[in-house]
C-alpha positions as CSV (number, residue, x, y, z in Angstrom):
1,X,0.0,-0.2,0.1
2,X,2.9,2.4,0.0
3,X,2.5,5.4,-2.9
4,X,5.3,6.8,-4.8
5,X,4.2,10.0,-1.9
6,X,4.1,7.7,0.8
7,X,8.3,8.6,1.1
8,X,8.0,12.1,0.9
9,X,7.8,12.3,4.8
10,X,11.4,9.8,5.2
11,X,12.9,12.6,2.2
12,X,12.3,15.4,3.9
13,X,14.8,14.2,6.9
14,X,17.1,13.7,4.6
15,X,17.6,16.5,2.8
16,X,17.7,18.1,6.6
17,X,19.7,15.9,7.6
18,X,17.7,14.6,10.8
19,X,17.1,11.2,10.1
20,X,18.3,8.7,12.6
21,X,18.3,5.7,11.6
22,X,19.8,4.2,8.5
23,X,17.0,3.6,6.3
24,X,17.8,1.3,2.9
25,X,14.5,1.1,0.3
26,X,13.2,-2.1,-1.6
27,X,10.8,0.1,-4.7
28,X,7.7,-2.7,-5.7
29,X,5.2,-2.3,-7.9
30,X,1.7,-2.0,-5.8
31,X,-0.8,-4.0,-7.2
32,X,-0.9,-7.3,-10.3
33,X,-1.3,-5.2,-13.3
34,X,1.0,-2.3,-13.0
35,X,4.5,-4.5,-13.0
36,X,5.3,-4.2,-15.9
37,X,4.9,0.3,-16.1
38,X,5.7,0.8,-12.4
39,X,8.7,-1.2,-12.3
40,X,9.7,-0.1,-15.6
41,X,8.9,3.8,-15.4
42,X,11.7,3.0,-11.9
43,X,14.2,1.7,-14.0
44,X,14.0,5.2,-16.3
45,X,13.9,7.0,-13.5
46,X,16.0,5.6,-11.3
47,X,18.8,5.2,-10.3
48,X,20.8,2.3,-7.3
49,X,22.8,2.8,-5.1
50,X,22.1,6.9,-4.4
51,X,21.8,7.8,-1.4
52,X,24.3,8.2,1.5
53,X,24.7,5.7,4.4
54,X,21.7,7.7,6.3
55,X,19.2,6.9,3.3
56,X,19.7,4.5,0.1
57,X,18.2,3.2,-3.0
58,X,18.7,-0.7,-2.6
59,X,16.9,-2.0,-5.2
60,X,13.9,-3.5,-6.5
61,X,11.8,-5.9,-4.5
62,X,9.9,-7.7,-2.2
63,X,6.8,-7.9,-5.6
64,X,8.5,-8.2,-8.9
65,X,5.5,-10.1,-10.5
66,X,2.9,-10.3,-8.1
67,X,2.4,-14.3,-10.0
68,X,4.3,-16.0,-6.8
69,X,2.3,-13.9,-4.6
70,X,1.1,-16.8,-2.3
71,X,0.8,-14.5,0.7
72,X,1.4,-16.3,4.3
73,X,1.9,-20.1,2.3
74,X,-0.6,-21.5,4.5
75,X,-3.4,-22.0,1.2
76,X,-3.2,-23.6,-2.1
77,X,-1.4,-21.8,-4.3
78,X,0.3,-22.3,-7.8
79,X,2.6,-19.6,-10.1
80,X,0.6,-19.5,-13.3
81,X,3.7,-19.7,-16.9
82,X,2.0,-15.7,-17.0
83,X,2.8,-15.0,-13.9
84,X,6.8,-16.5,-14.3
85,X,7.4,-15.2,-17.5
86,X,6.6,-11.8,-16.4
87,X,9.6,-12.5,-13.5
88,X,11.7,-13.8,-15.5
89,X,11.0,-10.8,-18.2
90,X,11.5,-8.1,-15.3
91,X,14.6,-9.6,-13.3
92,X,16.1,-9.2,-16.9
93,X,15.3,-5.5,-17.1
94,X,16.8,-4.7,-13.9
95,X,19.5,-7.1,-13.4
96,X,20.7,-5.6,-16.7
97,X,20.1,-2.0,-15.8
98,X,22.2,-2.4,-11.9
99,X,19.2,-2.9,-10.1
100,X,19.6,-5.5,-6.9
101,X,16.4,-8.0,-6.4
102,X,14.5,-8.8,-2.5
103,X,12.2,-11.2,-3.7
104,X,9.0,-12.9,-1.0
105,X,8.7,-16.3,-2.0
106,X,7.2,-19.1,0.6
107,X,5.7,-22.3,0.3
108,X,7.9,-25.2,-1.5
109,X,7.6,-24.9,-5.3
110,X,7.1,-21.0,-5.0
111,X,10.1,-21.4,-4.4
112,X,11.6,-24.1,-6.9
113,X,9.5,-22.2,-9.0
114,X,11.0,-18.4,-8.6
115,X,14.3,-20.0,-8.8
116,X,13.6,-21.3,-12.3
117,X,13.0,-18.4,-13.5
118,X,16.4,-17.1,-11.8
119,X,18.8,-19.4,-13.2
120,X,17.4,-19.0,-16.9
121,X,18.0,-15.9,-16.3
122,X,21.7,-15.1,-15.5
123,X,22.3,-18.5,-17.5
124,X,21.4,-14.7,-20.5
125,X,22.8,-12.1,-18.2
126,X,26.4,-11.1,-15.8
127,X,25.2,-9.5,-12.5
128,X,28.9,-7.8,-11.0
129,X,28.0,-9.6,-7.2
130,X,30.0,-7.2,-5.5
131,X,27.6,-4.5,-6.9
132,X,23.7,-6.3,-7.7
133,X,22.3,-9.6,-5.8
134,X,20.2,-11.3,-5.5
135,X,18.0,-12.7,-2.2
136,X,14.6,-14.3,-1.7
137,X,12.3,-13.9,0.8
138,X,11.2,-16.1,3.6
139,X,11.6,-19.5,2.0
140,X,11.3,-21.3,5.4
141,X,10.0,-24.4,4.3
142,X,12.7,-24.3,1.9
143,X,14.7,-28.1,0.3
144,X,18.4,-29.2,0.2
145,X,18.2,-29.0,-3.0
146,X,16.7,-26.2,-3.7
147,X,19.4,-24.5,-0.8
148,X,22.1,-25.9,-3.6
149,X,21.2,-24.7,-6.0
150,X,21.3,-21.2,-4.2
151,X,24.8,-21.6,-3.5
152,X,25.5,-22.0,-7.0
153,X,24.0,-18.9,-7.6
154,X,25.2,-16.7,-5.6
155,X,21.5,-15.9,-3.6
156,X,20.9,-14.8,-0.3
157,X,18.5,-15.4,1.8
158,X,16.0,-13.1,4.0
159,X,14.6,-14.7,7.0
160,X,12.1,-13.8,9.2
161,X,10.5,-14.6,13.1
162,X,7.3,-15.8,11.3
163,X,7.8,-19.0,12.9
164,X,8.0,-18.0,16.1
165,X,3.8,-17.0,15.2
166,X,2.9,-19.7,12.4
167,X,4.8,-22.1,13.2
168,X,1.1,-24.4,14.0
169,X,-1.3,-23.4,11.4
170,X,2.3,-23.9,9.0
171,X,2.5,-27.1,10.4
172,X,-1.2,-27.7,9.9
173,X,-0.7,-27.3,6.0
174,X,3.2,-28.6,5.2
175,X,3.5,-31.3,8.0
176,X,5.0,-30.9,10.8
177,X,7.8,-33.3,9.6
178,X,9.0,-30.1,7.7
179,X,7.4,-27.0,9.9
180,X,10.4,-28.2,12.1
181,X,13.7,-27.4,10.0
182,X,11.9,-24.6,8.7
183,X,13.9,-22.3,8.0
184,X,17.0,-24.6,8.1
185,X,19.5,-22.1,9.2
186,X,22.4,-24.7,9.5
187,X,22.0,-25.9,5.1
188,X,22.4,-21.9,5.3
189,X,25.0,-21.5,7.0
190,X,27.0,-25.4,6.2
191,X,26.6,-23.5,2.2
192,X,27.3,-20.4,2.3
193,X,24.9,-18.2,1.4
194,X,24.4,-15.1,3.1
195,X,21.9,-14.7,5.8
196,X,20.3,-11.7,7.1
197,X,18.3,-12.1,9.6
198,X,14.6,-10.0,10.3
199,X,11.4,-9.6,12.1
200,X,9.2,-9.1,8.7
201,X,7.7,-5.3,10.9
202,X,6.2,-3.2,10.8
203,X,3.0,-4.0,8.8
204,X,2.3,-8.1,9.9
205,X,4.4,-8.6,12.7
206,X,6.3,-6.6,15.5
207,X,10.0,-5.0,15.3
208,X,10.7,-6.3,18.5
209,X,13.8,-7.4,17.3
210,X,15.2,-9.5,20.9
211,X,11.9,-12.0,19.8
212,X,14.1,-12.4,16.5
213,X,17.0,-13.0,17.9
214,X,16.0,-15.3,21.1
215,X,13.9,-17.1,18.2
216,X,16.2,-17.4,15.3
217,X,18.9,-19.0,18.3
218,X,16.2,-21.7,19.7
219,X,13.9,-22.1,17.4
220,X,10.6,-22.0,19.8
221,X,7.3,-20.6,19.1
222,X,4.6,-18.6,21.0
223,X,1.3,-20.1,19.5
224,X,1.9,-23.6,21.0
225,X,3.5,-24.4,17.3
226,X,6.2,-27.4,17.0
227,X,10.1,-26.3,17.5
228,X,12.8,-25.8,14.9
229,X,14.6,-29.0,15.0
230,X,17.9,-28.0,17.2
231,X,19.8,-29.8,14.1
232,X,18.6,-26.7,12.1
233,X,19.4,-24.1,14.5
234,X,22.9,-22.0,13.9
235,X,24.4,-22.9,16.6
């Protein structure tokens, strides 16, 4: 629901030199059906990396094609061929323009289809990994095969404490065996995949970082859902 106008207050603070929190912006189309037009306008008029240590335009995401928007991953969802084709088209345009990309994917099938598209695009577009990066958000139930593919493609992960609150619902839909390895933190670390921890705040989750760190370390939950199996913890 963030329109371009929504960012004016934070840019005004930045102009005044009044920022107190470092902020990185990922821009995304506002609704299905406008992806091509809005991302095209962003590429035309904006430059990734613009800003300074306090406020910087980082890239695009976490939605690029709404054909991959599987929400919380607790109900049936299928990526359409049209949605996959649109993602491939827009990823190629963004990468060629030097934009880093952060992409939402929750369900195993969504993750696999997304990696299919990314792998195909990276076969056509060469990127500088020191300047342009691709990362996936959420991806808690990812398989070992797709972890291997992420490592090979140089893709990072943004992990949030969603399972702290959604373990029971997710276990009911994915199965408890899948939930207990979601996310497989040790699987990321052992493969050298860059991982960032977060909260998914503020629209859908509390922003308390200590709560998120507690969950990352312990794997315990607050909703009576099964905890993460210790073998998948980072330590």
